[in-house]
mmCIF file of the N, C-alpha and C atoms, coordinates in Angstrom:
data_MODEL
# 
_entry.id   MODEL 
# 
loop_
_atom_site.group_PDB 
_atom_site.id 
_atom_site.type_symbol 
_atom_site.label_atom_id 
_atom_site.label_alt_id 
_atom_site.label_comp_id 
_atom_site.label_asym_id 
_atom_site.label_entity_id 
_atom_site.label_seq_id 
_atom_site.pdbx_PDB_ins_code 
_atom_site.Cartn_x 
_atom_site.Cartn_y 
_atom_site.Cartn_z 
_atom_site.occupancy 
_atom_site.B_iso_or_equiv 
_atom_site.pdbx_formal_charge 
_atom_site.auth_seq_id 
_atom_site.auth_comp_id 
_atom_site.auth_asym_id 
_atom_site.auth_atom_id 
_atom_site.pdbx_PDB_model_num 
ATOM 1   N N  . MET A 1 1  ? 76.252 247.645 -92.241  1.00 0.00 ? 1  MET A N  1 
ATOM 2   C CA . MET A 1 1  ? 76.632 246.309 -91.768  1.00 0.00 ? 1  MET A CA 1 
ATOM 3   C C  . MET A 1 1  ? 75.899 245.211 -92.569  1.00 0.00 ? 1  MET A C  1 
ATOM 4   N N  . ALA A 1 2  ? 74.751 245.493 -92.933  1.00 0.00 ? 2  ALA A N  1 
ATOM 5   C CA . ALA A 1 2  ? 74.132 244.269 -93.770  1.00 0.00 ? 2  ALA A CA 1 
ATOM 6   C C  . ALA A 1 2  ? 74.731 244.063 -95.161  1.00 0.00 ? 2  ALA A C  1 
ATOM 7   N N  . LYS A 1 3  ? 75.220 245.286 -95.763  1.00 0.00 ? 3  LYS A N  1 
ATOM 8   C CA . LYS A 1 3  ? 75.898 245.165 -97.067  1.00 0.00 ? 3  LYS A CA 1 
ATOM 9   C C  . LYS A 1 3  ? 77.243 244.324 -96.991  1.00 0.00 ? 3  LYS A C  1 
ATOM 10  N N  . ALA A 1 4  ? 77.901 244.431 -95.872  1.00 0.00 ? 4  ALA A N  1 
ATOM 11  C CA . ALA A 1 4  ? 79.251 243.746 -95.734  1.00 0.00 ? 4  ALA A CA 1 
ATOM 12  C C  . ALA A 1 4  ? 78.945 242.331 -95.557  1.00 0.00 ? 4  ALA A C  1 
ATOM 13  N N  . TYR A 1 5  ? 77.838 241.879 -94.723  1.00 0.00 ? 5  TYR A N  1 
ATOM 14  C CA . TYR A 1 5  ? 77.578 240.589 -94.539  1.00 0.00 ? 5  TYR A CA 1 
ATOM 15  C C  . TYR A 1 5  ? 77.136 240.009 -95.807  1.00 0.00 ? 5  TYR A C  1 
ATOM 16  N N  . ASN A 1 6  ? 76.242 240.619 -96.543  1.00 0.00 ? 6  ASN A N  1 
ATOM 17  C CA . ASN A 1 6  ? 75.636 240.028 -97.722  1.00 0.00 ? 6  ASN A CA 1 
ATOM 18  C C  . ASN A 1 6  ? 76.714 239.769 -98.805  1.00 0.00 ? 6  ASN A C  1 
ATOM 19  N N  . ALA A 1 7  ? 77.815 240.639 -98.871  1.00 0.00 ? 7  ALA A N  1 
ATOM 20  C CA . ALA A 1 7  ? 78.868 240.397 -99.814  1.00 0.00 ? 7  ALA A CA 1 
ATOM 21  C C  . ALA A 1 7  ? 79.612 239.107 -99.589  1.00 0.00 ? 7  ALA A C  1 
ATOM 22  N N  . ARG A 1 8  ? 79.695 238.657 -98.282  1.00 0.00 ? 8  ARG A N  1 
ATOM 23  C CA . ARG A 1 8  ? 80.350 237.411 -98.001  1.00 0.00 ? 8  ARG A CA 1 
ATOM 24  C C  . ARG A 1 8  ? 79.618 236.235 -98.172  1.00 0.00 ? 8  ARG A C  1 
ATOM 25  N N  . VAL A 1 9  ? 78.245 236.297 -98.107  1.00 0.00 ? 9  VAL A N  1 
ATOM 26  C CA . VAL A 1 9  ? 77.430 235.154 -98.232  1.00 0.00 ? 9  VAL A CA 1 
ATOM 27  C C  . VAL A 1 9  ? 77.213 234.440 -99.551  1.00 0.00 ? 9  VAL A C  1 
ATOM 28  N N  . LYS A 1 10 ? 77.449 233.169 -99.652  1.00 0.00 ? 10 LYS A N  1 
ATOM 29  C CA . LYS A 1 10 ? 77.405 232.488 -100.895 1.00 0.00 ? 10 LYS A CA 1 
ATOM 30  C C  . LYS A 1 10 ? 76.052 231.813 -100.953 1.00 0.00 ? 10 LYS A C  1 
ATOM 31  N N  . SER A 1 11 ? 75.424 232.016 -102.065 1.00 0.00 ? 11 SER A N  1 
ATOM 32  C CA . SER A 1 11 ? 74.051 231.471 -102.304 1.00 0.00 ? 11 SER A CA 1 
ATOM 33  C C  . SER A 1 11 ? 74.114 229.960 -102.683 1.00 0.00 ? 11 SER A C  1 
ATOM 34  N N  . ARG A 1 12 ? 73.292 229.196 -102.130 1.00 0.00 ? 12 ARG A N  1 
ATOM 35  C CA . ARG A 1 12 ? 73.350 227.722 -102.369 1.00 0.00 ? 12 ARG A CA 1 
ATOM 36  C C  . ARG A 1 12 ? 72.280 227.510 -103.265 1.00 0.00 ? 12 ARG A C  1 
ATOM 37  N N  . ASN A 1 13 ? 72.611 226.862 -104.414 1.00 0.00 ? 13 ASN A N  1 
ATOM 38  C CA . ASN A 1 13 ? 71.623 226.410 -105.445 1.00 0.00 ? 13 ASN A CA 1 
ATOM 39  C C  . ASN A 1 13 ? 71.739 224.922 -105.696 1.00 0.00 ? 13 ASN A C  1 
ATOM 40  N N  . PHE A 1 14 ? 70.632 224.297 -105.526 1.00 0.00 ? 14 PHE A N  1 
ATOM 41  C CA . PHE A 1 14 ? 70.543 222.789 -105.770 1.00 0.00 ? 14 PHE A CA 1 
ATOM 42  C C  . PHE A 1 14 ? 69.610 222.480 -106.939 1.00 0.00 ? 14 PHE A C  1 
ATOM 43  N N  . GLN A 1 15 ? 69.917 221.358 -107.492 1.00 0.00 ? 15 GLN A N  1 
ATOM 44  C CA . GLN A 1 15 ? 69.091 220.838 -108.677 1.00 0.00 ? 15 GLN A CA 1 
ATOM 45  C C  . GLN A 1 15 ? 68.199 219.687 -108.164 1.00 0.00 ? 15 GLN A C  1 
ATOM 46  N N  . VAL A 1 16 ? 67.165 219.430 -108.821 1.00 0.00 ? 16 VAL A N  1 
ATOM 47  C CA . VAL A 1 16 ? 66.412 218.191 -108.569 1.00 0.00 ? 16 VAL A CA 1 
ATOM 48  C C  . VAL A 1 16 ? 67.282 216.994 -108.545 1.00 0.00 ? 16 VAL A C  1 
ATOM 49  N N  . GLY A 1 17 ? 67.218 215.997 -107.545 1.00 0.00 ? 17 GLY A N  1 
ATOM 50  C CA . GLY A 1 17 ? 67.954 214.919 -107.614 1.00 0.00 ? 17 GLY A CA 1 
ATOM 51  C C  . GLY A 1 17 ? 69.099 215.055 -106.683 1.00 0.00 ? 17 GLY A C  1 
ATOM 52  N N  . ASP A 1 18 ? 69.517 216.377 -106.342 1.00 0.00 ? 18 ASP A N  1 
ATOM 53  C CA . ASP A 1 18 ? 70.845 216.428 -105.428 1.00 0.00 ? 18 ASP A CA 1 
ATOM 54  C C  . ASP A 1 18 ? 70.440 215.967 -104.096 1.00 0.00 ? 18 ASP A C  1 
ATOM 55  N N  . LEU A 1 19 ? 71.440 215.412 -103.394 1.00 0.00 ? 19 LEU A N  1 
ATOM 56  C CA . LEU A 1 19 ? 71.342 214.989 -102.002 1.00 0.00 ? 19 LEU A CA 1 
ATOM 57  C C  . LEU A 1 19 ? 71.871 216.107 -101.084 1.00 0.00 ? 19 LEU A C  1 
ATOM 58  N N  . VAL A 1 20 ? 70.949 216.433 -100.163 1.00 0.00 ? 20 VAL A N  1 
ATOM 59  C CA . VAL A 1 20 ? 71.253 217.591 -99.219  1.00 0.00 ? 20 VAL A CA 1 
ATOM 60  C C  . VAL A 1 20 ? 71.061 217.090 -97.858  1.00 0.00 ? 20 VAL A C  1 
ATOM 61  N N  . MET A 1 21 ? 71.765 217.851 -96.825  1.00 0.00 ? 21 MET A N  1 
ATOM 62  C CA . MET A 1 21 ? 71.617 217.813 -95.398  1.00 0.00 ? 21 MET A CA 1 
ATOM 63  C C  . MET A 1 21 ? 70.705 218.813 -94.917  1.00 0.00 ? 21 MET A C  1 
ATOM 64  N N  . ARG A 1 22 ? 69.701 218.528 -94.008  1.00 0.00 ? 22 ARG A N  1 
ATOM 65  C CA . ARG A 1 22 ? 68.981 219.537 -93.338  1.00 0.00 ? 22 ARG A CA 1 
ATOM 66  C C  . ARG A 1 22 ? 69.089 219.756 -92.005  1.00 0.00 ? 22 ARG A C  1 
ATOM 67  N N  . LYS A 1 23 ? 69.334 221.076 -91.490  1.00 0.00 ? 23 LYS A N  1 
ATOM 68  C CA . LYS A 1 23 ? 69.573 221.428 -90.117  1.00 0.00 ? 23 LYS A CA 1 
ATOM 69  C C  . LYS A 1 23 ? 68.506 220.778 -89.256  1.00 0.00 ? 23 LYS A C  1 
ATOM 70  N N  . ALA A 1 24 ? 68.974 220.159 -88.141  1.00 0.00 ? 24 ALA A N  1 
ATOM 71  C CA . ALA A 1 24 ? 68.193 219.411 -87.212  1.00 0.00 ? 24 ALA A CA 1 
ATOM 72  C C  . ALA A 1 24 ? 67.364 220.426 -86.294  1.00 0.00 ? 24 ALA A C  1 
ATOM 73  N N  . GLU A 1 25 ? 66.009 220.156 -86.236  1.00 0.00 ? 25 GLU A N  1 
ATOM 74  C CA . GLU A 1 25 ? 65.248 221.005 -85.401  1.00 0.00 ? 25 GLU A CA 1 
ATOM 75  C C  . GLU A 1 25 ? 65.133 220.393 -83.966  1.00 0.00 ? 25 GLU A C  1 
ATOM 76  N N  . ALA A 1 26 ? 65.303 221.069 -82.940  1.00 0.00 ? 26 ALA A N  1 
ATOM 77  C CA . ALA A 1 26 ? 65.225 220.593 -81.590  1.00 0.00 ? 26 ALA A CA 1 
ATOM 78  C C  . ALA A 1 26 ? 63.778 220.585 -81.147  1.00 0.00 ? 26 ALA A C  1 
ATOM 79  N N  . SER A 1 27 ? 63.443 219.280 -80.689  1.00 0.00 ? 27 SER A N  1 
ATOM 80  C CA . SER A 1 27 ? 62.101 219.177 -80.152  1.00 0.00 ? 27 SER A CA 1 
ATOM 81  C C  . SER A 1 27 ? 62.010 219.160 -78.631  1.00 0.00 ? 27 SER A C  1 
ATOM 82  N N  . GLY A 1 28 ? 63.289 219.350 -78.090  1.00 0.00 ? 28 GLY A N  1 
ATOM 83  C CA . GLY A 1 28 ? 63.497 219.520 -76.562  1.00 0.00 ? 28 GLY A CA 1 
ATOM 84  C C  . GLY A 1 28 ? 64.819 220.071 -76.224  1.00 0.00 ? 28 GLY A C  1 
ATOM 85  N N  . PRO A 1 29 ? 65.274 219.751 -75.053  1.00 0.00 ? 29 PRO A N  1 
ATOM 86  C CA . PRO A 1 29 ? 66.700 220.279 -74.672  1.00 0.00 ? 29 PRO A CA 1 
ATOM 87  C C  . PRO A 1 29 ? 67.748 219.630 -75.727  1.00 0.00 ? 29 PRO A C  1 
ATOM 88  N N  . VAL A 1 30 ? 68.623 220.489 -76.107  1.00 0.00 ? 30 VAL A N  1 
ATOM 89  C CA . VAL A 1 30 ? 69.732 220.014 -77.002  1.00 0.00 ? 30 VAL A CA 1 
ATOM 90  C C  . VAL A 1 30 ? 70.944 219.936 -76.225  1.00 0.00 ? 30 VAL A C  1 
ATOM 91  N N  . GLY A 1 31 ? 71.659 218.669 -76.443  1.00 0.00 ? 31 GLY A N  1 
ATOM 92  C CA . GLY A 1 31 ? 72.901 218.429 -75.812  1.00 0.00 ? 31 GLY A CA 1 
ATOM 93  C C  . GLY A 1 31 ? 74.067 218.861 -76.771  1.00 0.00 ? 31 GLY A C  1 
ATOM 94  N N  . LYS A 1 32 ? 75.168 218.957 -76.064  1.00 0.00 ? 32 LYS A N  1 
ATOM 95  C CA . LYS A 1 32 ? 76.375 219.540 -76.760  1.00 0.00 ? 32 LYS A CA 1 
ATOM 96  C C  . LYS A 1 32 ? 76.811 218.586 -77.932  1.00 0.00 ? 32 LYS A C  1 
ATOM 97  N N  . LEU A 1 33 ? 76.452 217.197 -77.765  1.00 0.00 ? 33 LEU A N  1 
ATOM 98  C CA . LEU A 1 33 ? 76.990 216.267 -78.678  1.00 0.00 ? 33 LEU A CA 1 
ATOM 99  C C  . LEU A 1 33 ? 75.763 215.797 -79.609  1.00 0.00 ? 33 LEU A C  1 
ATOM 100 N N  . ASP A 1 34 ? 74.607 216.386 -79.630  1.00 0.00 ? 34 ASP A N  1 
ATOM 101 C CA . ASP A 1 34 ? 73.568 216.052 -80.529  1.00 0.00 ? 34 ASP A CA 1 
ATOM 102 C C  . ASP A 1 34 ? 73.954 216.413 -81.990  1.00 0.00 ? 34 ASP A C  1 
ATOM 103 N N  . PRO A 1 35 ? 73.464 215.638 -82.857  1.00 0.00 ? 35 PRO A N  1 
ATOM 104 C CA . PRO A 1 35 ? 73.761 216.011 -84.261  1.00 0.00 ? 35 PRO A CA 1 
ATOM 105 C C  . PRO A 1 35 ? 73.106 217.258 -84.683  1.00 0.00 ? 35 PRO A C  1 
ATOM 106 N N  . LYS A 1 36 ? 73.700 218.086 -85.470  1.00 0.00 ? 36 LYS A N  1 
ATOM 107 C CA . LYS A 1 36 ? 73.329 219.464 -85.811  1.00 0.00 ? 36 LYS A CA 1 
ATOM 108 C C  . LYS A 1 36 ? 72.639 219.292 -87.248  1.00 0.00 ? 36 LYS A C  1 
ATOM 109 N N  . TRP A 1 37 ? 72.903 218.310 -87.897  1.00 0.00 ? 37 TRP A N  1 
ATOM 110 C CA . TRP A 1 37 ? 72.227 218.010 -89.360  1.00 0.00 ? 37 TRP A CA 1 
ATOM 111 C C  . TRP A 1 37 ? 71.755 216.646 -89.321  1.00 0.00 ? 37 TRP A C  1 
ATOM 112 N N  . GLU A 1 38 ? 70.612 216.609 -90.198  1.00 0.00 ? 38 GLU A N  1 
ATOM 113 C CA . GLU A 1 38 ? 69.972 215.230 -90.502  1.00 0.00 ? 38 GLU A CA 1 
ATOM 114 C C  . GLU A 1 38 ? 69.836 215.014 -92.002  1.00 0.00 ? 38 GLU A C  1 
ATOM 115 N N  . GLY A 1 39 ? 69.828 213.824 -92.454  1.00 0.00 ? 39 GLY A N  1 
ATOM 116 C CA . GLY A 1 39 ? 69.777 213.616 -93.876  1.00 0.00 ? 39 GLY A CA 1 
ATOM 117 C C  . GLY A 1 39 ? 70.636 212.461 -94.271  1.00 0.00 ? 39 GLY A C  1 
ATOM 118 N N  . PRO A 1 40 ? 70.983 212.227 -95.420  1.00 0.00 ? 40 PRO A N  1 
ATOM 119 C CA . PRO A 1 40 ? 70.743 213.036 -96.578  1.00 0.00 ? 40 PRO A CA 1 
ATOM 120 C C  . PRO A 1 40 ? 69.268 212.958 -96.996  1.00 0.00 ? 40 PRO A C  1 
ATOM 121 N N  . TYR A 1 41 ? 68.805 214.150 -97.659  1.00 0.00 ? 41 TYR A N  1 
ATOM 122 C CA . TYR A 1 41 ? 67.433 214.181 -98.353  1.00 0.00 ? 41 TYR A CA 1 
ATOM 123 C C  . TYR A 1 41 ? 67.665 214.374 -99.803  1.00 0.00 ? 41 TYR A C  1 
ATOM 124 N N  . LYS A 1 42 ? 66.761 213.927 -100.626 1.00 0.00 ? 42 LYS A N  1 
ATOM 125 C CA . LYS A 1 42 ? 66.857 214.144 -101.958 1.00 0.00 ? 42 LYS A CA 1 
ATOM 126 C C  . LYS A 1 42 ? 65.807 215.289 -102.495 1.00 0.00 ? 42 LYS A C  1 
ATOM 127 N N  . VAL A 1 43 ? 66.463 216.211 -103.229 1.00 0.00 ? 43 VAL A N  1 
ATOM 128 C CA . VAL A 1 43 ? 65.622 217.323 -103.608 1.00 0.00 ? 43 VAL A CA 1 
ATOM 129 C C  . VAL A 1 43 ? 64.708 216.911 -104.821 1.00 0.00 ? 43 VAL A C  1 
ATOM 130 N N  . VAL A 1 44 ? 63.228 216.936 -104.585 1.00 0.00 ? 44 VAL A N  1 
ATOM 131 C CA . VAL A 1 44 ? 62.331 216.496 -105.491 1.00 0.00 ? 44 VAL A CA 1 
ATOM 132 C C  . VAL A 1 44 ? 61.697 217.607 -106.147 1.00 0.00 ? 44 VAL A C  1 
ATOM 133 N N  . GLU A 1 45 ? 61.720 218.906 -105.709 1.00 0.00 ? 45 GLU A N  1 
ATOM 134 C CA . GLU A 1 45 ? 61.031 219.980 -106.280 1.00 0.00 ? 45 GLU A CA 1 
ATOM 135 C C  . GLU A 1 45 ? 61.673 221.224 -105.851 1.00 0.00 ? 45 GLU A C  1 
ATOM 136 N N  . ILE A 1 46 ? 61.813 222.182 -106.748 1.00 0.00 ? 46 ILE A N  1 
ATOM 137 C CA . ILE A 1 46 ? 62.137 223.528 -106.348 1.00 0.00 ? 46 ILE A CA 1 
ATOM 138 C C  . ILE A 1 46 ? 60.909 224.465 -106.300 1.00 0.00 ? 46 ILE A C  1 
ATOM 139 N N  . VAL A 1 47 ? 60.848 224.957 -105.193 1.00 0.00 ? 47 VAL A N  1 
ATOM 140 C CA . VAL A 1 47 ? 59.584 225.899 -104.945 1.00 0.00 ? 47 VAL A CA 1 
ATOM 141 C C  . VAL A 1 47 ? 60.128 227.322 -105.067 1.00 0.00 ? 47 VAL A C  1 
ATOM 142 N N  . ASN A 1 48 ? 59.285 228.330 -105.440 1.00 0.00 ? 48 ASN A N  1 
ATOM 143 C CA . ASN A 1 48 ? 59.511 229.598 -105.495 1.00 0.00 ? 48 ASN A CA 1 
ATOM 144 C C  . ASN A 1 48 ? 60.179 230.158 -104.158 1.00 0.00 ? 48 ASN A C  1 
ATOM 145 N N  . GLY A 1 49 ? 61.170 231.187 -104.264 1.00 0.00 ? 49 GLY A N  1 
ATOM 146 C CA . GLY A 1 49 ? 61.612 231.806 -103.067 1.00 0.00 ? 49 GLY A CA 1 
ATOM 147 C C  . GLY A 1 49 ? 62.887 231.049 -102.488 1.00 0.00 ? 49 GLY A C  1 
ATOM 148 N N  . GLY A 1 50 ? 63.520 230.236 -103.206 1.00 0.00 ? 50 GLY A N  1 
ATOM 149 C CA . GLY A 1 50 ? 64.640 229.498 -102.779 1.00 0.00 ? 50 GLY A CA 1 
ATOM 150 C C  . GLY A 1 50 ? 64.333 228.363 -101.873 1.00 0.00 ? 50 GLY A C  1 
ATOM 151 N N  . ALA A 1 51 ? 63.204 227.845 -101.847 1.00 0.00 ? 51 ALA A N  1 
ATOM 152 C CA . ALA A 1 51 ? 62.703 226.735 -100.959 1.00 0.00 ? 51 ALA A CA 1 
ATOM 153 C C  . ALA A 1 51 ? 62.700 225.498 -101.791 1.00 0.00 ? 51 ALA A C  1 
ATOM 154 N N  . TYR A 1 52 ? 63.006 224.374 -101.248 1.00 0.00 ? 52 TYR A N  1 
ATOM 155 C CA . TYR A 1 52 ? 63.054 223.033 -101.857 1.00 0.00 ? 52 TYR A CA 1 
ATOM 156 C C  . TYR A 1 52 ? 62.161 222.093 -101.130 1.00 0.00 ? 52 TYR A C  1 
ATOM 157 N N  . ARG A 1 53 ? 61.545 221.216 -101.920 1.00 0.00 ? 53 ARG A N  1 
ATOM 158 C CA . ARG A 1 53 ? 60.731 220.001 -101.474 1.00 0.00 ? 53 ARG A CA 1 
ATOM 159 C C  . ARG A 1 53 ? 61.683 218.850 -101.271 1.00 0.00 ? 53 ARG A C  1 
ATOM 160 N N  . LEU A 1 54 ? 61.795 218.370 -100.077 1.00 0.00 ? 54 LEU A N  1 
ATOM 161 C CA . LEU A 1 54 ? 62.732 217.234 -99.948  1.00 0.00 ? 54 LEU A CA 1 
ATOM 162 C C  . LEU A 1 54 ? 61.894 215.931 -99.613  1.00 0.00 ? 54 LEU A C  1 
ATOM 163 N N  . GLN A 1 55 ? 62.660 214.742 -99.996  1.00 0.00 ? 55 GLN A N  1 
ATOM 164 C CA . GLN A 1 55 ? 61.962 213.582 -99.783  1.00 0.00 ? 55 GLN A CA 1 
ATOM 165 C C  . GLN A 1 55 ? 63.003 212.695 -98.917  1.00 0.00 ? 55 GLN A C  1 
# 
């Protein structure tokens, strides 16, 4: 099952300077019409493990 899922998933690679959107974290009850994404943020550093530092 995991093998089939992983075959369809596309990896996302960003470069320093790219503008990206970040998934919004809920701090309370989430409504149906609340935004799902926030940003844009600028990628300022690529950290090991596929993580990015945003500004």
